[in-house]
N, C-alpha and C positions, 0 to 999 in steps of 0.2 A: 760500822758498829760491830763490836764484838760481843759475843754471848758467853757468859761464864756459867760453868756447871759446878755447883757446890755439892760435894758428897759427904755424907756422914760415914764414919768407920766404926766397926764393931770389933772388939778384941776377942779373938777366938784362939785359945791356946797362947802361943807366942806371936801370932800374926794379927795384923789389922786387915780386915776385909771390908770392902765397900758395902754399905747397907743400902741395897738397891731394892726398891719395891715396885711392883707393877702397878701403874696408875690407870691401866686400861680396864674398862668394864665391857670389853668387846668379846663376845663369846662365839663369834663366827669362826668356822674352821679355816685353817690355813690351806689345807688340801694339797693335792698332788703338785699343782703348779707353784704354790707358795713354797713348798718344801724344796722343789727343784731350784727355785730362784735363790733361796737361802743358801743352798749348797754352792751355787754359782758365786754368790757374794763371798762366801767363806774362802773360795779358791782365788777369786780375782780382785775383790775389793773389800778386804777385811776392815779398812778404816770406815767405810760407809756402814758396814754391818755393826761395828762397835758403836758408832754414833747413834744408829737407830736403837740399839739395845739400851744405851745409856740415857737416851732421851725418852725411852718408853714408847717408841712409835713403831717398833718392829712388827708386832702382831697386827696392828692396823694396816701397815704397809703391805704385809704379805697377804692378809685376808682380802684387801682391795684388789691386789694383783691377781689372786686366785679367782675372784669373781669375774673380773674382766677377761681373763684367759679362758675360763670355762664358757662364758658367753660367746666369745669369739670362736672357740672350738666347736660348739654346737652349730653356730651359724655356718662355719666352713664345711662341716659335714653335710648339712642340709643343702648348701649350694653345690658342693662337689658331687653329691649323689644325684641331684637333679641334672647336672651337666652330663654325668656319665650314664644317665638313663636307668638308674637303679631304683626300681619302683616296687610297690607291694605286689604287683602282678608277677614280677620276676621272683619275688620271695615265694609266692604260691606255686609257681611253675618249677623252680629249681632252688631249693634252699641252700645247697652247697655253693652254687654260683653266686647267690646273693650274699652269703657269708664271706666268701672270698673277696668279692667286690667291696663290701662294706669295710672289711679289715684293711684293704688297700687304701680306701678313702680315709679311714681313721688314722692310719699310719702317716699318710701325707699331711693331714691336718695337724697331727701332733708335731711333726717336724717344722711346719710353718709357725706354730705357736712358740716352739722352742727358739727359733731363729728371730722372731719378731718381738717377743715379749719376755722370755726367760733369760736368754743369754745375751743381754744387752748392757 
């Protein structure tokens, strides 16, 4: 089964431009992860990106991905900090050590999200 896309065109000066309207009423933010994935699609899979744009599903796709990635990121940070023994007691005893450890955990979690969800 093939799907046809019919576009209307608008004359602007000497050129006809597709009249594309956003049919989405989704006001969720795309966020950091959605923007990163869009950049990845621009570089590696422009056909999928164009398809999502033309079908009006890009914003929903990126907003969903952002929510899933953000949820996974928070879960990874919580699990990794528990495994590393980074606690509130450590934060009270030595803030610099706590900040260093949490930055390390956040960096590792970000790399995991990039490899599992963004650059796929």
